[in-house]
C-alpha positions as CSV (number, residue, x, y, z in Angstrom):
1,M,15.5,-3.6,-5.7
2,R,15.4,-2.4,-2.1
3,R,12.5,-3.0,0.0
4,T,10.0,-0.1,0.9
5,S,11.1,1.9,3.9
6,I,8.3,1.7,6.5
7,P,9.4,5.8,7.4
8,L,8.9,6.6,3.8
9,L,5.1,5.3,4.2
10,I,4.5,6.6,7.6
11,T,5.7,10.0,5.9
12,L,3.4,9.6,2.6
13,A,0.6,9.1,5.0
14,I,1.3,11.9,7.1
15,L,1.7,14.3,4.2
16,A,-1.5,13.0,2.5
17,G,-3.4,13.2,5.9
18,V,-2.2,16.5,5.8
19,I,-3.4,17.0,2.2
20,G,-6.6,15.7,3.2
21,W,-7.7,17.8,5.9
22,L,-6.7,21.2,4.6
23,G,-8.6,20.1,1.3
24,Q,-12.3,19.3,3.4
25,V,-11.1,22.7,5.2
26,A,-11.0,24.5,2.1
27,L,-14.0,23.0,0.5
28,T,-16.2,23.8,3.3
29,A,-14.6,27.6,3.1
30,S,-15.7,27.3,-0.4
31,G,-19.5,26.7,0.2
32,S,-18.2,23.2,-1.7
33,A,-19.3,19.6,-0.5
34,T,-17.0,17.9,1.3
35,I,-15.0,14.5,0.0
36,V,-17.3,11.5,1.0
37,P,-15.7,8.4,-0.3
38,P,-18.3,5.8,-2.3
39,I,-18.4,2.8,-0.4
40,T,-17.8,0.6,-3.5
41,L,-13.7,2.2,-2.8
42,T,-13.5,-0.7,0.0
43,A,-14.7,-3.1,-1.6
44,G,-12.1,-2.3,-4.3
45,L,-9.2,-1.5,-2.4
46,V,-9.5,-5.2,-0.6
47,A,-10.1,-6.6,-4.1
48,V,-6.8,-5.0,-5.1
49,A,-5.2,-6.5,-1.6
50,V,-6.2,-9.6,-2.6
51,A,-5.0,-9.8,-5.9
52,V,-1.8,-8.7,-4.9
53,V,-1.2,-11.6,-2.8
54,G,-2.3,-13.9,-5.2
55,F,0.1,-13.3,-8.0
56,G,2.4,-13.2,-5.0
57,W,1.3,-16.8,-3.4
58,P,3.0,-18.9,-6.7
59,I,6.5,-16.9,-6.2
60,R,6.6,-17.8,-2.3
61,Q,6.0,-21.5,-3.2
62,S,8.6,-21.6,-5.8
63,V,11.0,-20.1,-3.4
64,R,10.2,-22.1,-0.2
65,G,10.8,-25.4,-2.8
66,K,6.8,-26.2,-2.8
67,R,6.7,-25.8,-6.1
68,D,7.8,-27.9,-8.7
69,R,7.5,-25.3,-11.6
70,A,9.8,-22.6,-11.9
71,V,8.3,-19.0,-12.2
72,N,9.1,-16.5,-14.6
73,P,11.3,-14.1,-13.8
74,F,10.0,-11.1,-15.4
75,F,6.6,-11.9,-13.9
76,A,8.4,-12.2,-10.5
77,M,9.7,-8.6,-10.9
78,R,6.2,-7.1,-12.1
79,V,4.9,-8.8,-8.6
80,L,7.5,-7.1,-6.8
81,V,7.0,-3.5,-8.8
82,L,3.4,-3.7,-8.3
83,A,3.5,-5.1,-4.2
84,Q,5.7,-1.3,-3.9
85,A,3.3,0.3,-5.9
86,C,0.0,-0.6,-3.2
87,N,3.0,0.1,-0.7
88,L,2.7,3.7,-1.8
89,V,-0.5,4.6,-3.2
90,G,-1.9,2.5,0.1
91,A,0.0,4.8,2.1
92,L,-1.3,8.1,0.2
93,L,-4.7,6.5,0.3
94,T,-4.3,5.6,4.4
95,G,-3.0,9.1,4.9
96,G,-5.9,10.6,3.2
97,S,-8.9,8.9,4.8
98,A,-7.2,9.3,7.9
99,G,-7.2,13.5,7.4
100,V,-10.6,13.3,5.9
101,L,-11.5,11.4,9.0
102,L,-10.3,13.8,11.5
103,Y,-11.6,16.2,9.8
104,D,-15.3,14.6,10.1
105,F,-14.5,14.3,14.1
106,S,-13.3,18.3,14.6
107,R,-16.5,19.4,13.1
108,S,-19.1,20.5,15.6
109,V,-22.2,19.0,13.6
110,Q,-21.5,15.6,13.1
111,P,-21.5,14.3,9.6
112,P,-24.0,11.2,8.9
113,T,-23.3,7.6,9.8
114,A,-23.3,6.7,6.1
115,T,-20.0,9.1,5.5
116,L,-18.3,7.9,8.5
117,V,-18.4,4.5,7.4
118,A,-17.5,4.9,4.1
119,V,-14.5,7.2,5.0
120,I,-13.5,4.3,7.9
121,G,-14.0,1.9,5.1
122,A,-11.7,3.8,3.0
123,A,-9.2,3.8,5.9
124,I,-9.1,0.1,6.1
125,G,-9.1,-0.6,2.9
126,S,-6.1,1.3,2.1
127,V,-4.3,-0.5,5.3
128,C,-5.3,-3.6,3.4
129,V,-2.9,-2.7,0.5
130,V,0.0,-1.8,2.2
131,V,0.0,-5.0,4.8
132,A,-0.6,-6.8,1.4
133,G,2.3,-5.5,-0.6
134,L,4.4,-5.3,2.4
135,L,4.0,-9.0,2.8
136,V,4.3,-10.2,-0.7
137,E,7.4,-7.8,-0.9
138,S,8.9,-9.8,1.8
139,W,8.2,-13.1,0.1
140,L,9.7,-11.8,-3.1
141,R,13.5,-12.0,-1.8
142,I,16.2,-14.4,-3.5
143,P,17.0,-17.1,-0.9
144,P,20.4,-17.2,0.2
145,S,22.7,-19.9,-2.2
146,D,24.8,-22.4,-1.4
147,D,28.3,-21.4,-2.4
148,T,29.6,-18.6,-1.5
149,E,29.7,-15.1,-3.6
150,V,32.7,-13.5,-4.8
151,E,33.3,-10.3,-4.6
152,P,33.9,-8.0,-7.6
153,E,37.6,-7.1,-8.1
154,H,37.2,-3.8,-9.3
155,G,35.2,-1.9,-7.0
156,L,32.0,-2.6,-8.7
157,Q,29.1,-3.3,-6.2
158,H,26.2,-5.5,-6.5
159,S,22.9,-3.7,-5.9
């Protein structure tokens, strides 16, 4: 599997930020209440980040040779997919939170402090998820082998 590209994450964050900002504008224009994330979202996102790092740690220890037991390769693949999903979802949530925050700061009437705290907390929690996903993804790589790899004869390539 390929590593998650940083330009993709930045693009997703920018798109989600634009959608978040435009969504707030549309809600305000229609007379509806704007989006305010629950304060528990921050705790949930940080818990997800901690869980991803916790799942990746035994694999890292095994790859570095500091663990006697072998890691199940299916478990390692699931953790890798989870880390990549965290990267993508975290980037979307970071951009959406940033868009909502920019909208809140662009208004002539400042929102209540609790609203700003909730939006900033959601942005920080989202960044934690992205960082945890990228960290675990960097841990889950196959160590270099001692023997030389033989190139396929018929032009097939390993991915």
